[in-house]
C-alpha positions as a printed NumPy array, in Angstrom:
array([[-134.468,   51.338,  101.514],
       [-136.104,   54.163,  103.879],
       [-137.285,   57.613,  102.958],
       [-133.703,   58.865,  103.705],
       [-132.688,   56.913,  100.581],
       [-135.52 ,   58.212,   98.399],
       [-134.526,   61.755,   99.13 ],
       [-130.554,   60.406,   98.495],
       [-131.716,   59.212,   95.05 ],
       [-133.459,   62.42 ,   94.29 ],
       [-130.406,   64.417,   95.666],
       [-128.325,   62.392,   93.125],
       [-130.486,   63.004,   90.032],
       [-129.857,   66.618,   90.824],
       [-126.376,   66.989,   91.54 ],
       [-126.346,   67.828,   95.015],
       [-125.629,   64.315,   96.601],
       [-123.038,   64.754,   99.658],
       [-120.083,   62.3  ,   99.336],
       [-121.056,   60.523,  102.768],
       [-124.49 ,   60.368,  101.106],
       [-123.165,   58.968,   98.141],
       [-121.346,   56.244,   99.909],
       [-124.118,   55.516,  101.982],
       [-126.034,   54.784,   99.266],
       [-123.332,   52.455,   97.315],
       [-123.28 ,   50.429,  100.384],
       [-127.048,   50.109,  100.279],
       [-127.286,   48.982,   97.027],
       [-124.348,   46.659,   96.658],
       [-126.226,   44.835,   99.904],
       [-129.956,   44.989,   98.305],
       [-131.205,   42.116,   96.123],
       [-132.458,   42.599,   92.674],
       [-135.894,   41.962,   94.213],
       [-135.538,   45.1  ,   96.524],
       [-134.085,   47.324,   94.263],
       [-137.537,   46.434,   91.912],
       [-139.551,   46.923,   94.881],
       [-137.95 ,   50.485,   95.754],
       [-137.862,   51.281,   92.343],
       [-141.765,   50.75 ,   92.3  ],
       [-142.35 ,   52.743,   95.783],
       [-140.384,   55.691,   93.906],
       [-142.922,   55.319,   91.201],
       [-145.709,   55.466,   93.386],
       [-144.358,   58.388,   95.064],
       [-144.418,   60.681,   92.149],
       [-140.732,   60.485,   91.465],
       [-139.42 ,   60.044,   87.908],
       [-141.929,   61.737,   86.255],
       [-140.709,   62.021,   82.425],
       [-142.476,   65.697,   82.487],
       [-139.553,   66.608,   85.365],
       [-136.5  ,   64.797,   83.964],
       [-134.763,   66.818,   81.019],
       [-132.531,   65.444,   78.668],
       [-129.519,   67.524,   80.041],
       [-130.138,   66.495,   83.369],
       [-129.834,   62.548,   82.296],
       [-126.975,   63.404,   80.794],
       [-125.334,   64.615,   83.669],
       [-126.294,   61.34 ,   85.587],
       [-124.566,   59.162,   82.755],
       [-121.298,   61.355,   83.161],
       [-121.551,   61.078,   87.041],
       [-121.927,   56.86 ,   86.952],
       [-118.977,   56.919,   83.998],
       [-116.604,   58.961,   86.449],
       [-117.777,   57.002,   89.578],
       [-117.066,   53.328,   87.74 ],
       [-113.783,   55.3  ,   86.097],
       [-112.807,   55.96 ,   89.83 ],
       [-113.271,   52.993,   91.406],
       [-111.856,   50.854,   88.36 ],
       [-108.588,   52.99 ,   89.351],
       [-109.19 ,   51.805,   92.911],
       [-109.177,   48.214,   91.529],
       [-113.087,   47.954,   92.723],
       [-115.358,   46.317,   90.113],
       [-117.251,   48.273,   88.062],
       [-120.667,   46.342,   89.239],
       [-121.096,   48.443,   91.798],
       [-121.804,   51.118,   89.726],
       [-123.593,   49.286,   87.305],
       [-126.111,   48.542,   90.528],
       [-126.45 ,   52.231,   91.243],
       [-127.496,   53.022,   87.34 ],
       [-129.929,   49.884,   87.724],
       [-131.537,   51.776,   90.97 ],
       [-131.352,   55.427,   89.857],
       [-131.492,   55.507,   85.991],
       [-133.12 ,   52.578,   85.298],
       [-135.588,   53.76 ,   87.765],
       [-136.263,   57.084,   85.781],
       [-135.704,   55.584,   82.514],
       [-137.541,   52.18 ,   82.802],
       [-140.562,   53.711,   84.795],
       [-140.686,   56.74 ,   82.24 ],
       [-141.321,   54.031,   80.205],
       [-143.482,   52.38 ,   82.325],
       [-145.431,   55.867,   82.613],
       [-145.683,   55.96 ,   78.842],
       [-146.924,   52.123,   78.947],
       [-149.749,   53.039,   81.814],
       [-150.731,   56.035,   79.744],
       [-151.184,   54.164,   76.728],
       [-151.789,   50.548,   77.629],
       [-155.347,   51.018,   77.536],
       [-155.448,   52.574,   74.471],
       [-153.062,   50.139,   73.278],
       [-155.195,   47.062,   74.174],
       [-158.05 ,   48.628,   72.513],
       [-156.376,   49.547,   68.843],
       [-158.436,   47.215,   66.158],
       [-155.417,   47.118,   63.205],
       [-156.106,   44.932,   60.288],
       [-153.425,   44.79 ,   57.938],
       [-152.79 ,   42.732,   54.476],
       [-149.555,   41.263,   53.425],
       [-148.18 ,   41.322,   49.851],
       [-150.994,   39.394,   47.262],
       [-153.647,   39.591,   50.129],
       [-156.574,   41.632,   50.351],
       [-159.208,   41.548,   53.135],
       [-162.854,   43.064,   53.278],
       [-164.167,   44.264,   56.565],
       [-167.003,   45.956,   58.104],
       [-166.452,   48.581,   60.558],
       [-168.745,   48.909,   63.748],
       [-170.577,   51.719,   62.186],
       [-171.273,   49.793,   59.217],
       [-168.55 ,   50.909,   56.892],
       [-167.461,   48.512,   54.346],
       [-163.661,   48.861,   53.528],
       [-161.941,   46.684,   50.995],
       [-158.027,   46.512,   51.663],
       [-155.576,   46.081,   49.071],
       [-152.507,   44.463,   49.517],
       [-149.896,   45.857,   51.861],
       [-152.633,   48.028,   53.806],
       [-153.35 ,   48.868,   57.105],
       [-156.324,   50.165,   58.934],
       [-156.429,   50.907,   62.65 ],
       [-158.981,   52.45 ,   64.727],
       [-159.92 ,   52.877,   68.892],
       [-162.831,   50.296,   69.507],
       [-163.376,   52.424,   72.471],
       [-164.329,   55.754,   71.103],
       [-165.026,   54.538,   67.369],
       [-168.848,   55.3  ,   66.647],
       [-169.55 ,   56.929,   70.129],
       [-167.794,   60.206,   70.082],
       [-166.428,   60.532,   66.41 ],
       [-165.211,   57.498,   63.831],
       [-161.524,   58.014,   63.028],
       [-159.126,   55.557,   61.424],
       [-156.037,   55.931,   60.795],
       [-154.517,   54.195,   57.11 ],
       [-151.846,   53.36 ,   55.05 ],
       [-152.032,   51.488,   52.121],
       [-154.837,   51.223,   49.251],
       [-158.644,   50.783,   50.191],
       [-162.277,   51.37 ,   48.623],
       [-164.286,   52.723,   51.517],
       [-168.272,   52.742,   51.209],
       [-168.804,   55.03 ,   54.772],
       [-172.063,   54.642,   56.562],
       [-173.456,   57.916,   56.626],
       [-174.132,   59.37 ,   60.366],
       [-173.924,   63.115,   60.475],
       [-173.776,   63.144,   64.419],
       [-170.517,   60.617,   64.331],
       [-167.841,   62.507,   61.484],
       [-165.806,   60.014,   59.948],
       [-162.264,   60.975,   59.377],
       [-159.367,   59.093,   58.039],
       [-155.606,   59.93 ,   59.127],
       [-152.856,   59.097,   56.5  ],
       [-149.223,   60.279,   55.437],
       [-149.237,   64.024,   55.307],
       [-152.925,   63.674,   54.649],
       [-156.553,   63.926,   56.596],
       [-159.73 ,   63.497,   54.936],
       [-163.426,   64.51 ,   56.511],
       [-165.951,   62.28 ,   55.141],
       [-169.499,   63.021,   54.78 ],
       [-171.041,   59.558,   53.591],
       [-169.522,   58.202,   50.259],
       [-167.564,   55.838,   48.392],
       [-164.228,   56.097,   47.037],
       [-161.127,   54.737,   46.541],
       [-157.494,   56.159,   48.388],
       [-154.044,   55.107,   47.614],
       [-151.52 ,   56.604,   50.536],
       [-148.81 ,   54.378,   51.349],
       [-146.406,   56.256,   53.516],
       [-143.506,   55.822,   50.875],
       [-144.963,   56.902,   48.007],
       [-144.557,   60.609,   47.053],
       [-148.073,   60.845,   46.21 ],
       [-151.293,   60.307,   47.406],
       [-154.503,   60.092,   45.675],
       [-158.171,   59.738,   46.448],
       [-160.698,   59.001,   43.566],
       [-164.535,   60.201,   44.344],
       [-167.108,   58.163,   43.024],
       [-170.567,   59.28 ,   45.283],
       [-170.84 ,   61.661,   48.152],
       [-168.272,   64.189,   49.586],
       [-165.175,   64.663,   51.318],
       [-162.989,   67.371,   52.491],
       [-158.875,   66.763,   51.623],
       [-156.609,   68.486,   53.885],
       [-152.443,   68.246,   53.406],
       [-151.646,   68.45 ,   56.772],
       [-147.949,   70.246,   56.113],
       [-149.856,   73.43 ,   54.5  ],
       [-153.49 ,   73.377,   55.113],
       [-154.318,   73.714,   51.377],
       [-157.89 ,   71.478,   51.408],
       [-160.028,   70.239,   48.318],
       [-163.314,   68.902,   48.303],
       [-163.897,   67.352,   45.058],
       [-166.969,   66.525,   43.159],
       [-167.812,   62.958,   42.337],
       [-165.956,   61.5  ,   39.753],
       [-162.957,   63.405,   40.324],
       [-159.621,   62.716,   41.839],
       [-157.69 ,   64.251,   44.428],
       [-153.716,   64.234,   44.026],
       [-151.623,   65.465,   46.715],
       [-147.765,   65.987,   46.177],
       [-146.25 ,   64.906,   49.701],
       [-143.245,   67.008,   49.11 ],
       [-144.576,   70.242,   48.399],
       [-148.342,   69.875,   50.089],
       [-149.926,   70.773,   46.643],
       [-153.303,   69.495,   46.191],
       [-154.576,   68.991,   42.271],
       [-158.231,   67.873,   41.306],
       [-158.814,   66.128,   37.896],
       [-161.368,   64.293,   36.344],
       [-161.784,   60.504,   36.579],
       [-163.663,   59.989,   33.095],
       [-163.914,   56.133,   33.001],
       [-160.487,   55.742,   35.419],
       [-162.342,   54.737,   38.446],
       [-163.159,   51.366,   37.092],
       [-159.523,   50.927,   36.062],
       [-158.225,   52.345,   39.581],
       [-160.548,   50.214,   41.507],
       [-160.105,   46.982,   39.289],
       [-157.814,   45.445,   42.041],
       [-161.101,   44.806,   43.98 ],
       [-162.025,   42.205,   41.355],
       [-158.024,   40.84 ,   41.027],
       [-158.012,   42.505,   37.503],
       [-155.508,   44.74 ,   35.785],
       [-157.701,   47.202,   33.327],
       [-155.894,   49.214,   30.356],
       [-157.249,   51.616,   28.244],
       [-154.896,   52.377,   25.643],
       [-152.073,   51.825,   27.407],
       [-148.81 ,   51.526,   25.461],
       [-146.964,   47.772,   25.721],
       [-144.145,   49.219,   27.846],
       [-146.523,   50.402,   31.057],
       [-148.321,   47.3  ,   30.616],
       [-145.231,   44.874,   30.763],
       [-143.96 ,   47.389,   33.836],
       [-147.413,   46.763,   35.485],
       [-146.671,   43.008,   35.134],
       [-143.199,   43.378,   36.282],
       [-144.624,   45.223,   39.478],
       [-147.607,   42.619,   40.25 ],
       [-145.105,   39.88 ,   39.468],
       [-141.859,   40.547,   40.729],
       [-140.609,   39.276,   37.53 ],
       [-138.346,   40.982,   34.851],
       [-139.203,   41.164,   31.098],
       [-136.286,   41.242,   28.731],
       [-137.021,   41.6  ,   25.156],
       [-135.045,   39.301,   22.598],
       [-136.162,   40.771,   19.096],
       [-137.391,   44.254,   18.2  ],
       [-140.712,   45.26 ,   19.614],
       [-142.759,   48.387,   19.454],
       [-143.414,   48.937,   23.15 ],
       [-145.772,   52.151,   22.393],
       [-148.123,   49.848,   20.334],
       [-151.403,   50.489,   22.874],
       [-153.336,   47.686,   24.276],
       [-156.824,   47.795,   25.523],
       [-158.293,   45.143,   27.994],
       [-158.154,   43.464,   31.152],
       [-155.553,   41.072,   32.585],
       [-155.402,   39.053,   35.775],
       [-153.274,   39.854,   38.474],
       [-152.985,   36.528,   39.968],
       [-151.958,   34.512,   36.648],
       [-149.249,   35.782,   34.89 ],
       [-149.25 ,   32.639,   32.592],
       [-152.428,   34.025,   31.088],
       [-151.405,   37.847,   30.731],
       [-148.345,   36.443,   28.598],
       [-150.801,   34.127,   26.53 ],
       [-152.731,   37.177,   25.864],
       [-149.89 ,   39.171,   24.928],
       [-148.147,   36.379,   22.365],
       [-152.069,   35.825,   20.984],
       [-152.767,   39.806,   20.076],
       [-149.147,   40.693,   19.126],
       [-148.06 ,   37.495,   17.375],
       [-145.358,   37.425,   20.412],
       [-143.466,   34.522,   22.399],
       [-142.997,   34.498,   26.045],
       [-140.405,   31.827,   27.616],
       [-140.213,   32.187,   31.365],
       [-137.654,   31.087,   33.525],
       [-137.834,   31.609,   37.101],
       [-138.365,   35.271,   37.764],
       [-137.276,   35.968,   33.856],
       [-139.386,   36.467,   31.003],
       [-137.953,   36.707,   27.653],
       [-140.299,   38.021,   24.874],
       [-140.28 ,   38.685,   21.18 ],
       [-141.636,   38.523,   17.68 ],
       [-142.641,   34.509,   16.638]])
């Protein structure tokens, strides 16, 4: 295709193409090979056509409607619609596909430098970021950062899941965490954060140092003192702060593959075990589920945990597949 064709394509997009030019375009496209079409698409792109900022949704809808009308008219005349499909390939794909190419060109450098670490179900990971910050990831968690800018301009990570952070102090390079409906500015500190995108609450438990928590939907902020936790209610953007007491050890027990309970009712213990091991408890006899339990269990071995319950409460637990039947001996 020559430059006249480029102008013709542009007039096709804005609806000013004449019948003669349209017929010329049809003829040219029918004769062109896929390689030629692809080359022309690239030439048009390099010439600046197809900028996604100049092609509106309504304009693209108009293009589609014109193609559909043309295909219908050709079908009535007994002409295969493949010709119009080629026009769509050369014009619409030129815009849509190269719009994607435009996006890709703008982000490919970034994407190739995005470092992402994820854990699956039952997995945990300990990583050290380039600035020396240590992060222990709980299961089903993801942390990402841009290796080009991290620790050069700022220290920014994107996070989903639960993790224990020990952030290296560096006053010249602020450390921040972006999570679902939550932003955290960190001033060199130790904390646990549980911010899963599917959960209704996000919880940050601060052991030492200082953090600034911001609800991105409302702008509400909190700067808790050590040994306090901040709870964000995502639906409202409301932030509340409360004292941790001894709960920090309980909240971070996952780091040692433990489940710590302090005065928890049996019903809560069983619910936790059901979630941890993907099993269902069935009670065969009357059992006081309000009895309290204080102790440590494993999040790796259900049989050990069942043996603890059996010994402490004179119970008998029988496990068959994913169902655990439990009752008095």
